[in-house]
N, C-alpha and C positions, 0 to 999 in steps of 0.2 A: 504494500500500500504506500501511497505517496507520503512524503514527509510533510508537505504543505498543501492544504486544500481549503476550499470555502464551501459553506452551506448556508441556506436560508431557512430559518425556523420561525414559526408562529407559536409563541409561548403563551399558554393560557394562564391567567392570574386568578382563577376562580377561588383557589384555596386561600388566597390572601384576604378575600372578602369574608371568610369565616372568622378571621381574627377580630379583636376588638377594634373599634374605629380609629383609635389614636395610634395604632401600630400597623395599619394596612400598607402604607407605602414602604416601610422598613421590611415588612414581610414579603412584599412583591419583589424587592431587590434581591433578597435571599433566595426566593423561588427561582428567579431568572438565573442566578449564579449556579444554583444546584442543578437546574435543568441542563445548563450548558456543560457542567462538569460531568454529568452522567452521559449525555449524548455524544460529546466530543471525546470522552475518555481522557481527560487531562487533570492535572493537579491544580493548576492556577488559571483563573478566569479574570480578564480585565474588561470592564465595561466602559464604553464611551460615555462622556459626560452627557451627551444628548439623550441617552437611554434614561439616565437618572432624572434629567429635566422633564422628559415625557411622562414618567411615572408620577413625579411630584407636581406636574403642571396645574392640576385642579386641587392641590392640597393633599394632605395625608389621609383624608377620609374618603375621597372620591377618586379611586384609582381606576385606570382603564381595565377593561376585561381581558385584553390580550395585547401583546406587543410583538412586532415583526422585526427580527434582527438578522443581520448578515454576519456570520462568524468565520473567522480565518484561524485555522489551526497551524501552529508552528511548533514542532517537537512536543513539548509538554506545556504549552501555553495557548490559550484560546483568547482572541481579541474580538469583541462584539461591537458592532456599530448599528445604530438605528436605521432601519430601512423604511423610508417614508413612501407612502402611496399604497 
């Protein structure tokens, strides 16, 4: 398998909506990182600042239901960028 490749994922954030309202955005970021760790089989995940801004855009209570990201894997590191559209 190639050392470096890219994938596009739509990550559901439904589980974060089960958390108490004041912790939803924090939980969403953790869910995104855990999803990418599991699917890309890496130890370290780096999120672009735009993903964080997208999740926090409407505050910590009203998070989006899903987020679309483009992920690039390099050895044991995954870098995720927000995919708009």
